[in-house]
A tleap script that builds the chain and sets N, CA, C and O, in Angstrom:
source leaprc.protein.ff14SB
mol = sequence {
  NVAL ARG GLY LEU CYS GLY THR TYR ASN TRP
  ASP GLN ARG ASP ASP PHE ALA THR PRO VAL
  GLY ASP VAL GLU ALA GLY VAL THR ALA PHE
  ALA ASN LYS TYR ARG VAL SER SER GLU CYS
  PRO VAL LEU SER PRO VAL PRO PHE GLU PRO
  CYS SER THR TYR ALA PRO ARG ARG GLU LEU
  ALA ALA ALA ALA CYS ALA ILE LEU HIE GLY
  ALA SER PHE CGLN
}
set mol.1.N position { -8.802 9.155 -12.841 }
set mol.1.CA position { -9.404 10.012 -13.518 }
set mol.1.C position { -10.911 9.788 -13.227 }
set mol.1.O position { -11.363 8.649 -13.338 }
set mol.2.N position { -11.717 10.833 -12.856 }
set mol.2.CA position { -13.004 10.768 -12.786 }
set mol.2.C position { -13.758 12.152 -13.057 }
set mol.2.O position { -13.168 13.192 -13.349 }
set mol.3.N position { -15.159 12.020 -12.919 }
set mol.3.CA position { -15.770 13.338 -13.164 }
set mol.3.C position { -15.801 13.816 -14.519 }
set mol.3.O position { -16.099 13.118 -15.488 }
set mol.4.N position { -15.443 15.178 -14.559 }
set mol.4.CA position { -15.399 15.653 -15.865 }
set mol.4.C position { -14.577 14.896 -17.066 }
set mol.4.O position { -14.920 15.000 -18.244 }
set mol.5.N position { -13.590 14.218 -16.684 }
set mol.5.CA position { -13.018 13.742 -17.719 }
set mol.5.C position { -13.414 12.143 -17.811 }
set mol.5.O position { -12.680 11.423 -18.488 }
set mol.6.N position { -14.513 11.596 -17.172 }
set mol.6.CA position { -15.024 10.284 -17.089 }
set mol.6.C position { -14.131 9.466 -16.183 }
set mol.6.O position { -13.144 9.892 -15.584 }
set mol.7.N position { -14.662 8.101 -16.161 }
set mol.7.CA position { -13.797 7.238 -15.164 }
set mol.7.C position { -12.934 6.174 -16.022 }
set mol.7.O position { -12.112 5.490 -15.413 }
set mol.8.N position { -13.086 6.018 -17.353 }
set mol.8.CA position { -12.321 5.207 -18.155 }
set mol.8.C position { -12.508 3.818 -17.774 }
set mol.8.O position { -11.605 3.023 -18.038 }
set mol.9.N position { -13.589 3.411 -17.172 }
set mol.9.CA position { -13.859 1.924 -16.994 }
set mol.9.C position { -14.942 1.365 -18.059 }
set mol.9.O position { -15.565 0.324 -17.849 }
set mol.10.N position { -15.076 2.011 -19.014 }
set mol.10.CA position { -16.088 1.452 -20.028 }
set mol.10.C position { -17.439 1.416 -19.525 }
set mol.10.O position { -18.206 0.642 -20.099 }
set mol.11.N position { -17.886 2.113 -18.549 }
set mol.11.CA position { -19.015 2.183 -17.887 }
set mol.11.C position { -19.694 3.576 -17.904 }
set mol.11.O position { -19.517 4.350 -16.964 }
set mol.12.N position { -20.425 3.880 -18.906 }
set mol.12.CA position { -20.927 5.230 -19.083 }
set mol.12.C position { -21.816 5.598 -18.000 }
set mol.12.O position { -21.936 6.814 -17.849 }
set mol.13.N position { -22.388 4.950 -17.309 }
set mol.13.CA position { -23.310 5.284 -15.953 }
set mol.13.C position { -22.489 5.947 -15.039 }
set mol.13.O position { -23.036 6.610 -14.157 }
set mol.14.N position { -21.284 5.885 -15.093 }
set mol.14.CA position { -20.697 6.656 -13.802 }
set mol.14.C position { -19.598 7.753 -14.452 }
set mol.14.O position { -18.725 8.198 -13.707 }
set mol.15.N position { -19.641 8.057 -15.458 }
set mol.15.CA position { -19.053 9.108 -16.002 }
set mol.15.C position { -19.384 10.458 -15.564 }
set mol.15.O position { -18.535 11.303 -15.848 }
set mol.16.N position { -20.444 10.867 -14.923 }
set mol.16.CA position { -20.860 11.877 -14.405 }
set mol.16.C position { -20.582 11.897 -12.955 }
set mol.16.O position { -21.485 12.383 -12.274 }
set mol.17.N position { -19.638 11.520 -12.393 }
set mol.17.CA position { -19.173 11.436 -11.059 }
set mol.17.C position { -18.853 12.876 -10.609 }
set mol.17.O position { -18.049 13.624 -11.165 }
set mol.18.N position { -19.576 13.145 -9.556 }
set mol.18.CA position { -19.271 14.642 -8.900 }
set mol.18.C position { -18.066 14.583 -7.968 }
set mol.18.O position { -17.542 13.496 -7.723 }
set mol.19.N position { -17.700 15.495 -7.544 }
set mol.19.CA position { -16.522 15.832 -6.609 }
set mol.19.C position { -16.822 15.028 -5.277 }
set mol.19.O position { -15.909 14.413 -4.727 }
set mol.20.N position { -18.044 15.036 -4.789 }
set mol.20.CA position { -18.526 14.326 -3.664 }
set mol.20.C position { -18.687 12.805 -3.555 }
set mol.20.O position { -18.877 12.159 -2.524 }
set mol.21.N position { -18.564 12.312 -4.939 }
set mol.21.CA position { -18.664 10.883 -5.161 }
set mol.21.C position { -20.195 10.339 -5.419 }
set mol.21.O position { -20.511 9.154 -5.322 }
set mol.22.N position { -20.999 11.300 -5.729 }
set mol.22.CA position { -22.394 10.593 -6.351 }
set mol.22.C position { -22.292 10.706 -7.665 }
set mol.22.O position { -21.235 11.150 -8.112 }
set mol.23.N position { -23.201 10.388 -8.435 }
set mol.23.CA position { -23.337 10.141 -9.792 }
set mol.23.C position { -24.520 10.945 -10.306 }
set mol.23.O position { -25.637 10.523 -10.006 }
set mol.24.N position { -24.423 12.036 -11.033 }
set mol.24.CA position { -25.463 12.697 -11.414 }
set mol.24.C position { -26.047 12.038 -12.832 }
set mol.24.O position { -25.234 11.493 -13.578 }
set mol.25.N position { -27.335 12.084 -13.171 }
set mol.25.CA position { -27.954 11.567 -14.459 }
set mol.25.C position { -27.949 12.551 -15.485 }
set mol.25.O position { -27.894 12.245 -16.676 }
set mol.26.N position { -28.015 13.908 -15.002 }
set mol.26.CA position { -28.127 14.916 -16.186 }
set mol.26.C position { -27.064 15.887 -16.216 }
set mol.26.O position { -26.590 16.344 -15.176 }
set mol.27.N position { -26.684 16.211 -17.325 }
set mol.27.CA position { -25.567 17.420 -17.690 }
set mol.27.C position { -25.562 18.441 -16.886 }
set mol.27.O position { -24.503 18.808 -16.376 }
set mol.28.N position { -26.853 19.135 -16.610 }
set mol.28.CA position { -26.941 20.393 -15.840 }
set mol.28.C position { -26.570 20.324 -14.377 }
set mol.28.O position { -25.761 21.042 -13.790 }
set mol.29.N position { -27.304 19.329 -13.884 }
set mol.29.CA position { -26.987 19.033 -12.434 }
set mol.29.C position { -25.460 18.543 -12.343 }
set mol.29.O position { -24.768 18.979 -11.423 }
set mol.30.N position { -25.007 17.789 -13.129 }
set mol.30.CA position { -23.340 17.435 -13.123 }
set mol.30.C position { -22.558 18.646 -13.110 }
set mol.30.O position { -21.586 18.754 -12.363 }
set mol.31.N position { -22.990 19.729 -14.033 }
set mol.31.CA position { -22.033 20.835 -14.230 }
set mol.31.C position { -22.308 21.838 -12.880 }
set mol.31.O position { -21.432 22.579 -12.435 }
set mol.32.N position { -23.433 21.749 -12.411 }
set mol.32.CA position { -23.633 22.709 -11.215 }
set mol.32.C position { -22.746 22.177 -10.048 }
set mol.32.O position { -22.378 22.986 -9.196 }
set mol.33.N position { -22.375 20.854 -9.957 }
set mol.33.CA position { -21.798 20.158 -8.781 }
set mol.33.C position { -20.085 20.764 -8.949 }
set mol.33.O position { -19.310 20.790 -7.993 }
set mol.34.N position { -19.783 21.142 -10.109 }
set mol.34.CA position { -18.275 21.609 -10.311 }
set mol.34.C position { -18.266 22.909 -10.418 }
set mol.34.O position { -17.347 23.352 -11.107 }
set mol.35.N position { -19.184 23.868 -9.840 }
set mol.35.CA position { -18.880 25.283 -9.919 }
set mol.35.C position { -17.988 25.429 -8.840 }
set mol.35.O position { -18.071 24.768 -7.805 }
set mol.36.N position { -16.861 26.567 -9.142 }
set mol.36.CA position { -15.909 26.594 -8.150 }
set mol.36.C position { -16.102 28.085 -7.572 }
set mol.36.O position { -15.294 28.599 -6.797 }
set mol.37.N position { -17.004 28.575 -7.934 }
set mol.37.CA position { -17.192 30.137 -7.567 }
set mol.37.C position { -18.734 30.612 -7.468 }
set mol.37.O position { -19.554 30.297 -8.330 }
set mol.38.N position { -18.979 31.219 -6.597 }
set mol.38.CA position { -20.302 31.753 -6.584 }
set mol.38.C position { -20.846 32.746 -7.690 }
set mol.38.O position { -21.987 33.100 -7.987 }
set mol.39.N position { -19.452 33.095 -8.242 }
set mol.39.CA position { -19.796 34.244 -9.417 }
set mol.39.C position { -20.200 33.276 -10.511 }
set mol.39.O position { -21.040 33.704 -11.302 }
set mol.40.N position { -19.853 32.335 -10.648 }
set mol.40.CA position { -20.449 31.278 -11.723 }
set mol.40.C position { -21.897 31.138 -11.648 }
set mol.40.O position { -22.398 30.854 -10.560 }
set mol.41.N position { -22.671 31.314 -12.737 }
set mol.41.CA position { -24.118 31.257 -12.688 }
set mol.41.C position { -24.391 29.647 -12.580 }
set mol.41.O position { -23.688 28.721 -12.987 }
set mol.42.N position { -25.622 29.624 -11.906 }
set mol.42.CA position { -26.235 28.226 -11.665 }
set mol.42.C position { -26.879 28.156 -13.031 }
set mol.42.O position { -27.536 29.045 -13.574 }
set mol.43.N position { -26.551 26.818 -13.553 }
set mol.43.CA position { -27.167 26.515 -14.739 }
set mol.43.C position { -28.619 25.930 -14.803 }
set mol.43.O position { -28.823 24.986 -14.041 }
set mol.44.N position { -29.608 26.321 -15.551 }
set mol.44.CA position { -30.901 25.950 -15.568 }
set mol.44.C position { -31.017 24.629 -16.432 }
set mol.44.O position { -30.014 24.320 -17.075 }
set mol.45.N position { -32.043 23.884 -16.508 }
set mol.45.CA position { -32.304 22.814 -17.284 }
set mol.45.C position { -32.533 23.196 -18.584 }
set mol.45.O position { -32.294 22.436 -19.522 }
set mol.46.N position { -33.054 24.501 -18.751 }
set mol.46.CA position { -33.178 25.058 -20.159 }
set mol.46.C position { -31.986 25.481 -20.629 }
set mol.46.O position { -31.203 26.250 -20.071 }
set mol.47.N position { -31.851 24.806 -21.964 }
set mol.47.CA position { -30.218 25.262 -22.688 }
set mol.47.C position { -30.408 26.624 -22.885 }
set mol.47.O position { -31.452 27.200 -23.191 }
set mol.48.N position { -29.147 27.150 -22.654 }
set mol.48.CA position { -28.738 28.539 -22.864 }
set mol.48.C position { -27.960 28.784 -23.967 }
set mol.48.O position { -27.301 27.789 -24.267 }
set mol.49.N position { -27.754 29.892 -24.811 }
set mol.49.CA position { -26.805 30.153 -25.908 }
set mol.49.C position { -25.846 30.937 -25.298 }
set mol.49.O position { -26.045 32.050 -24.813 }
set mol.50.N position { -24.512 30.168 -25.341 }
set mol.50.CA position { -23.375 30.479 -25.027 }
set mol.50.C position { -22.850 31.704 -25.611 }
set mol.50.O position { -22.355 32.598 -24.925 }
set mol.51.N position { -22.960 31.750 -26.924 }
set mol.51.CA position { -22.294 32.830 -27.605 }
set mol.51.C position { -22.925 34.226 -27.085 }
set mol.51.O position { -22.259 35.257 -26.985 }
set mol.52.N position { -24.200 34.130 -26.792 }
set mol.52.CA position { -24.802 35.465 -26.500 }
set mol.52.C position { -24.627 35.810 -25.021 }
set mol.52.O position { -24.479 36.973 -24.644 }
set mol.53.N position { -24.650 34.765 -24.203 }
set mol.53.CA position { -24.565 34.739 -22.762 }
set mol.53.C position { -23.089 35.270 -22.550 }
set mol.53.O position { -22.959 36.362 -21.996 }
set mol.54.N position { -22.061 34.624 -22.922 }
set mol.54.CA position { -20.670 35.109 -22.754 }
set mol.54.C position { -19.973 35.783 -23.890 }
set mol.54.O position { -18.786 35.567 -24.136 }
set mol.55.N position { -20.722 36.604 -24.584 }
set mol.55.CA position { -20.016 37.402 -25.806 }
set mol.55.C position { -18.771 37.815 -25.692 }
set mol.55.O position { -17.999 37.568 -26.618 }
set mol.56.N position { -18.293 38.557 -24.488 }
set mol.56.CA position { -17.020 39.141 -24.304 }
set mol.56.C position { -15.847 38.039 -24.298 }
set mol.56.O position { -14.651 38.291 -24.442 }
set mol.57.N position { -16.358 36.905 -24.126 }
set mol.57.CA position { -15.411 35.849 -24.087 }
set mol.57.C position { -15.120 34.882 -25.361 }
set mol.57.O position { -14.315 33.950 -25.351 }
set mol.58.N position { -15.924 35.280 -26.459 }
set mol.58.CA position { -15.997 34.819 -27.598 }
set mol.58.C position { -14.522 34.504 -28.277 }
set mol.58.O position { -14.204 33.417 -28.759 }
set mol.59.N position { -13.829 35.486 -28.223 }
set mol.59.CA position { -12.393 35.448 -28.842 }
set mol.59.C position { -11.600 34.439 -28.223 }
set mol.59.O position { -11.011 33.575 -28.874 }
set mol.60.N position { -11.566 34.535 -26.845 }
set mol.60.CA position { -10.792 33.626 -26.016 }
set mol.60.C position { -11.329 32.227 -26.288 }
set mol.60.O position { -10.491 31.349 -26.495 }
set mol.61.N position { -12.778 31.872 -26.316 }
set mol.61.CA position { -13.231 30.501 -26.812 }
set mol.61.C position { -12.838 29.966 -28.217 }
set mol.61.O position { -12.588 28.814 -28.571 }
set mol.62.N position { -12.857 31.217 -28.969 }
set mol.62.CA position { -12.488 30.626 -30.463 }
set mol.62.C position { -10.900 30.305 -30.583 }
set mol.62.O position { -10.440 29.519 -31.411 }
set mol.63.N position { -10.220 30.946 -29.745 }
set mol.63.CA position { -8.699 30.483 -29.637 }
set mol.63.C position { -8.411 29.272 -29.149 }
set mol.63.O position { -7.497 28.574 -29.589 }
set mol.64.N position { -9.178 28.947 -28.204 }
set mol.64.CA position { -9.125 27.730 -27.339 }
set mol.64.C position { -9.666 26.475 -28.207 }
set mol.64.O position { -9.083 25.391 -28.193 }
set mol.65.N position { -10.921 26.741 -29.021 }
set mol.65.CA position { -11.129 25.556 -29.833 }
set mol.65.C position { -10.169 25.421 -31.013 }
set mol.65.O position { -9.978 24.340 -31.572 }
set mol.66.N position { -9.637 26.438 -31.332 }
set mol.66.CA position { -8.574 26.398 -32.545 }
set mol.66.C position { -7.255 25.173 -31.989 }
set mol.66.O position { -6.750 24.260 -32.642 }
set mol.67.N position { -7.063 25.480 -30.963 }
set mol.67.CA position { -6.125 24.585 -30.374 }
set mol.67.C position { -6.552 23.134 -30.513 }
set mol.67.O position { -5.858 22.267 -31.042 }
set mol.68.N position { -7.757 22.950 -29.988 }
set mol.68.CA position { -8.441 21.610 -29.935 }
set mol.68.C position { -8.602 21.027 -31.081 }
set mol.68.O position { -8.542 19.804 -31.205 }
set mol.69.N position { -8.862 21.984 -32.219 }
set mol.69.CA position { -9.208 21.373 -33.590 }
set mol.69.C position { -7.758 21.307 -34.484 }
set mol.69.O position { -7.662 20.934 -35.653 }
set mol.70.N position { -6.838 21.700 -33.742 }
set mol.70.CA position { -5.426 21.698 -34.422 }
set mol.70.C position { -4.766 20.302 -34.588 }
set mol.70.O position { -5.439 19.313 -34.297 }
set mol.71.N position { -3.511 20.158 -35.031 }
set mol.71.CA position { -3.012 18.867 -35.653 }
set mol.71.C position { -2.538 18.071 -34.178 }
set mol.71.O position { -2.372 16.854 -34.252 }
set mol.72.N position { -2.356 18.652 -33.048 }
set mol.72.CA position { -1.823 17.914 -31.844 }
set mol.72.C position { -2.970 17.016 -31.617 }
set mol.72.O position { -2.748 15.864 -31.242 }
set mol.73.N position { -4.259 17.458 -31.820 }
set mol.73.CA position { -5.513 16.793 -31.125 }
set mol.73.C position { -6.018 15.804 -32.369 }
set mol.73.O position { -7.083 15.197 -32.257 }
set mol.74.N position { -5.280 15.694 -33.431 }
set mol.74.CA position { -5.937 14.994 -34.560 }
set mol.74.C position { -5.841 13.569 -34.257 }
set mol.74.O position { -6.312 12.740 -35.035 }
savepdb mol mol.pdb
quit
């Protein structure tokens, strides 16, 4: 297991491993390496507000979060 899920070797320095095997130091650069479609926006270093940026997907996100906060993941 590597990349988005970490490497589970207790070394946090390599938890941002990219698909090509390098290690990014920042979250934004790391996330951009995992873009699977040119339709996905390139993230900038400035934090964005996901709720306003992706307002039409709010209902889907709330349902997914409810699962993660449910008893199965306690």
